[in-house]
C-alpha positions, -999 to +999 in steps of 0.1 A: +385+496-633+375+498-596+344+476-602+365+449-619+390+450-591+363+445-565+347+417-585+381+400-587+385+402-549+350+390-544+355+359-566+389+352-549+372+355-515+343+331-524+368+306-539+390+306-508+360+304-485+347+274-504+381+257-502+382+263-464+347+249-458+355+219-479+388+214-460+372+217-426+340+198-431+349+175-460+324+150-474+296+145-449+271+118-453+239+137-445+207+117-438+177+139-442+150+121-422+124+149-416+091+131-423+076+104-402+082+076-427+120+083-432+125+087-394+110+053-388+130+037-415+162+053-401+155+038-367+151+004-384+184+008-403+205+021-373+192+000-344+204-035-337+184-062-353+175-096-337+192-119-361+172-149-351+140-133-364+155-125-399+151-161-412+114-167-417+099-196-437+090-173-466+124-155-472+158-152-454+165-115-448+200-122-434+214-131-468+234-103-486+220-075-465+186-081-478+170-067-446+186-033-451+177-032-488+141-040-479+140-012-453+155+014-477+131+006-505+100+002-483+070+023-475+058+026-439+020+018-437+010+039-407-027+030-412-019-007-405+007-001-378+002+000-341+030+024-331+019+029-295+016-008-286+031-016-252+059-026-246+071-025-283+055-007-312+046-026-343+051-012-378+040-026-412+062-019-442+054-026-478+084-035-499+096-053-529+123-080-525+138-097-556+108-087-577+081-099-553+059-077-531+059-083-493+046-068-461+071-068-433+058-067-397+085-052-374+086-047-337+105-017-325+117-022-289+140+000-268+172-018-278+164-041-307+142-045-338+125-078-345+109-091-376+076-105-364+064-120-397+065-115-435+035-118-458+036-122-495+013-099-514+013-121-545-008-152-549 
């Protein structure tokens, strides 16, 4: 009976501990950006965006948060990017917007992100 009593105390302790952790920390929105690609995409999502550069002749990224959807669903092409360019690094992202494939050319400056140009990958 001693083992069952200890097991009961253990289960009660684990349950109370889980409740306390949930009460203190609640629902946290964790963003796991450990690799180089996710870190770059996180910078593009969190930094201020130059809104004048979002409307290109090919597609308007300012409509319905299309810019953020494109960033989240994109892949950073480091082989085509010039990350150490002065004064602002340039990044190339491959993404799909509304069923069409595009390449986004973004400029990452200290305080703002600019869309340099957008190229369609479909003929």
